[in-house]
NUVEXLO-708427 format. One record per residue (C-alpha): z, y, x; residue in one letter. Coordinates in steps of 0.25 Angstrom, whole numbers, padded with zeros to 4 digits, always signed. Layout:
ZYXA
...
//
This chain:
+0354+0220+0026X
+0360+0210+0036X
+0357+0213+0050X
+0353+0202+0059X
+0366+0203+0067X
+0375+0203+0055X
+0367+0190+0050X
+0368+0183+0063X
+0383+0186+0063X
+0385+0181+0049X
+0377+0168+0053X
+0385+0165+0065X
+0398+0167+0058X
+0395+0155+0049X
+0402+0142+0052X
+0397+0128+0050X
+0406+0127+0038X
+0398+0138+0031X
+0386+0129+0030X
+0383+0117+0021X
+0382+0104+0028X
+0367+0103+0027X
+0365+0116+0035X
+0358+0114+0049X
+0355+0123+0061X
+0340+0120+0064X
+0334+0125+0077X
+0319+0126+0077X
+0312+0128+0091X
+0298+0133+0093X
+0289+0120+0095X
+0278+0119+0105X
+0267+0129+0103X
+0256+0136+0111X
+0265+0146+0118X
+0277+0137+0119X
+0271+0123+0123X
+0285+0117+0123X
+0291+0125+0111X
+0302+0134+0113X
+0317+0133+0110X
+0319+0148+0111X
+0310+0150+0099X
+0314+0145+0085X
+0324+0146+0073X
+0338+0141+0070X
+0338+0138+0055X
+0351+0136+0047X
+0348+0128+0035X
+0352+0117+0026X
+0344+0104+0027X
+0343+0092+0018X
+0345+0077+0021X
+0330+0077+0026X
+0332+0089+0035X
+0324+0098+0026X
+0328+0112+0022X
+0338+0111+0010X
+0334+0121+0000X
+0345+0119-0010X
+0356+0121+0002X
+0348+0133+0006X
+0348+0139-0008X
+0363+0138-0008X
+0365+0143+0007X
+0354+0153+0009X
+0362+0162+0018X
+0366+0151+0027X
+0351+0147+0030X
+0347+0155+0042X
+0337+0156+0053X
+0337+0161+0067X
+0323+0164+0073X
+0325+0164+0089X
+0314+0168+0099X
+0316+0171+0114X
+0318+0186+0117X
+0320+0189+0102X
+0332+0192+0093X
+0335+0180+0084X
+0330+0183+0069X
+0340+0178+0059X
+0336+0175+0045X
+0337+0165+0033X
+0330+0153+0029X
+0324+0156+0015X
+0317+0148+0005X
+0304+0154-0001X
+0298+0153-0015X
+0291+0139-0015X
+0301+0133-0006X
+0296+0137+0008X
+0307+0141+0018X
+0306+0153+0028X
+0315+0161+0038X
+0318+0175+0033X
+0324+0185+0043X
+0322+0199+0037X
+0331+0202+0025X
+0323+0214+0021X
+0310+0206+0020X
+0301+0213+0030X
+0300+0201+0040X
+0292+0189+0035X
+0299+0176+0034X
+0296+0164+0043X
+0291+0153+0034X
+0293+0138+0038X
+0281+0129+0036X
+0286+0119+0026X
+0300+0120+0030X
+0304+0114+0016X
+0298+0101+0021X
+0302+0102+0036X
+0313+0093+0041X
+0322+0100+0050X
+0324+0088+0060X
+0325+0090+0075X
+0311+0089+0081X
+0303+0092+0069X
+0294+0104+0068X
+0295+0116+0059X
+0284+0127+0057X
+0288+0141+0054X
+0278+0152+0051X
+0282+0164+0060X
+0276+0178+0060X
+0264+0173+0069X
+0261+0160+0062X
+0268+0146+0061X
+0276+0141+0073X
+0282+0127+0075X
+0296+0124+0078X
+0304+0111+0081X
+0317+0108+0075X
+0326+0108+0088X
+0339+0105+0081X
+0346+0103+0067X
+0361+0104+0068X
+0372+0104+0057X
+0379+0118+0056X
//
Protein backbone atom coordinates (compact mmCIF):
# COMPACT_ATOMS: atom_id res chain seq x y z
CA UNK A 1 0.00 0.00 0.00
CA UNK A 2 1.28 3.46 -0.86
CA UNK A 3 0.87 5.97 1.92
CA UNK A 4 -0.29 9.50 1.11
CA UNK A 5 3.06 10.99 2.07
CA UNK A 6 4.93 8.57 -0.24
CA UNK A 7 2.53 9.20 -3.11
CA UNK A 8 2.76 12.96 -2.66
CA UNK A 9 6.56 12.77 -2.65
CA UNK A 10 6.64 10.69 -5.82
CA UNK A 11 4.20 13.06 -7.54
CA UNK A 12 6.20 16.13 -6.57
CA UNK A 13 9.41 14.44 -7.77
CA UNK A 14 8.12 14.37 -11.35
CA UNK A 15 9.33 16.99 -13.78
CA UNK A 16 7.54 18.41 -16.81
CA UNK A 17 9.65 16.12 -19.02
CA UNK A 18 7.85 13.14 -17.41
CA UNK A 19 4.52 14.24 -18.92
CA UNK A 20 3.33 13.95 -22.54
CA UNK A 21 2.72 17.33 -24.21
CA UNK A 22 -1.09 17.26 -23.89
CA UNK A 23 -1.08 16.98 -20.07
CA UNK A 24 -2.52 19.91 -18.19
CA UNK A 25 -2.79 21.11 -14.60
CA UNK A 26 -6.46 22.01 -14.16
CA UNK A 27 -7.59 23.98 -11.12
CA UNK A 28 -11.27 23.71 -10.20
CA UNK A 29 -12.62 26.09 -7.54
CA UNK A 30 -15.96 25.91 -5.77
CA UNK A 31 -18.55 27.91 -7.68
CA UNK A 32 -21.25 30.05 -6.11
CA UNK A 33 -23.63 28.10 -3.86
CA UNK A 34 -25.88 28.72 -0.84
CA UNK A 35 -23.11 28.68 1.77
CA UNK A 36 -20.59 30.35 -0.54
CA UNK A 37 -22.40 33.16 -2.41
CA UNK A 38 -19.22 34.18 -4.24
CA UNK A 39 -17.71 30.71 -4.46
CA UNK A 40 -14.47 29.71 -2.74
CA UNK A 41 -10.94 29.56 -4.09
CA UNK A 42 -9.93 27.55 -1.01
CA UNK A 43 -12.16 24.55 -1.88
CA UNK A 44 -11.60 22.60 -5.03
CA UNK A 45 -9.49 20.21 -7.00
CA UNK A 46 -6.25 20.15 -8.92
CA UNK A 47 -6.49 17.64 -11.76
CA UNK A 48 -3.47 16.48 -13.74
CA UNK A 49 -4.82 14.98 -16.95
CA UNK A 50 -4.39 14.85 -20.73
CA UNK A 51 -6.72 16.98 -22.82
CA UNK A 52 -7.43 16.62 -26.52
CA UNK A 53 -7.53 19.47 -29.04
CA UNK A 54 -11.10 20.36 -27.97
CA UNK A 55 -10.16 20.56 -24.24
CA UNK A 56 -11.92 17.28 -23.38
CA UNK A 57 -10.34 14.51 -21.31
CA UNK A 58 -8.28 12.35 -23.67
CA UNK A 59 -9.12 8.72 -22.88
CA UNK A 60 -6.43 7.24 -25.16
CA UNK A 61 -3.66 9.32 -23.54
CA UNK A 62 -5.11 8.51 -20.10
CA UNK A 63 -4.97 4.78 -20.89
CA UNK A 64 -1.27 5.06 -21.80
CA UNK A 65 -0.35 7.24 -18.78
CA UNK A 66 -2.73 6.28 -15.95
CA UNK A 67 -0.21 6.74 -13.16
CA UNK A 68 0.38 10.34 -14.19
CA UNK A 69 -3.35 11.22 -14.03
CA UNK A 70 -3.79 12.58 -10.53
CA UNK A 71 -6.21 14.59 -8.49
CA UNK A 72 -5.79 16.60 -5.30
CA UNK A 73 -8.91 17.59 -3.37
CA UNK A 74 -8.28 20.64 -1.19
CA UNK A 75 -10.48 22.13 1.52
CA UNK A 76 -9.81 24.72 4.21
CA UNK A 77 -8.64 23.24 7.50
CA UNK A 78 -8.39 19.70 6.03
CA UNK A 79 -5.44 17.71 4.79
CA UNK A 80 -5.34 17.37 1.01
CA UNK A 81 -6.64 14.10 -0.40
CA UNK A 82 -4.46 12.78 -3.19
CA UNK A 83 -5.80 10.27 -5.68
CA UNK A 84 -6.11 9.24 -9.30
CA UNK A 85 -8.35 10.13 -12.20
CA UNK A 86 -10.00 6.86 -13.22
CA UNK A 87 -12.24 5.77 -16.04
CA UNK A 88 -15.19 3.61 -15.09
CA UNK A 89 -16.92 0.96 -17.19
CA UNK A 90 -19.16 2.71 -19.67
CA UNK A 91 -16.78 5.65 -20.09
CA UNK A 92 -17.56 7.86 -17.09
CA UNK A 93 -14.74 9.47 -15.10
CA UNK A 94 -14.19 9.58 -11.34
CA UNK A 95 -11.66 10.61 -8.71
CA UNK A 96 -10.36 7.65 -6.71
CA UNK A 97 -8.54 8.32 -3.42
CA UNK A 98 -8.53 5.03 -1.52
CA UNK A 99 -6.39 2.25 -2.90
CA UNK A 100 -8.08 -0.37 -0.69
CA UNK A 101 -11.52 0.59 -1.98
CA UNK A 102 -13.30 1.57 1.25
CA UNK A 103 -13.92 5.18 0.25
CA UNK A 104 -16.42 5.92 -2.53
CA UNK A 105 -15.09 7.55 -5.65
CA UNK A 106 -16.23 11.05 -6.52
CA UNK A 107 -17.84 10.94 -9.91
CA UNK A 108 -17.83 13.74 -12.39
CA UNK A 109 -21.17 14.55 -13.93
CA UNK A 110 -20.60 13.98 -17.65
CA UNK A 111 -16.87 14.68 -17.42
CA UNK A 112 -16.48 12.84 -20.71
CA UNK A 113 -18.36 15.69 -22.46
CA UNK A 114 -17.09 18.64 -20.41
CA UNK A 115 -14.64 21.14 -21.87
CA UNK A 116 -11.87 22.10 -19.49
CA UNK A 117 -11.67 25.75 -20.47
CA UNK A 118 -11.15 28.57 -17.98
CA UNK A 119 -14.52 29.88 -16.82
CA UNK A 120 -16.50 26.71 -17.61
CA UNK A 121 -18.46 24.90 -14.89
CA UNK A 122 -17.95 21.26 -13.89
CA UNK A 123 -20.24 19.24 -11.59
CA UNK A 124 -18.81 16.64 -9.24
CA UNK A 125 -20.83 14.20 -7.15
CA UNK A 126 -19.37 14.40 -3.66
CA UNK A 127 -20.32 12.51 -0.50
CA UNK A 128 -23.32 14.77 0.27
CA UNK A 129 -24.47 15.37 -3.28
CA UNK A 130 -23.45 17.26 -6.42
CA UNK A 131 -21.39 20.44 -6.23
CA UNK A 132 -20.42 22.81 -8.99
CA UNK A 133 -16.86 23.97 -9.59
CA UNK A 134 -15.51 26.52 -12.00
CA UNK A 135 -12.40 25.92 -14.07
CA UNK A 136 -10.08 28.56 -12.62
CA UNK A 137 -7.05 27.72 -14.75
CA UNK A 138 -5.69 25.25 -17.28
CA UNK A 139 -1.90 25.22 -17.58
CA UNK A 140 0.63 23.22 -19.52
CA UNK A 141 2.77 21.07 -17.30
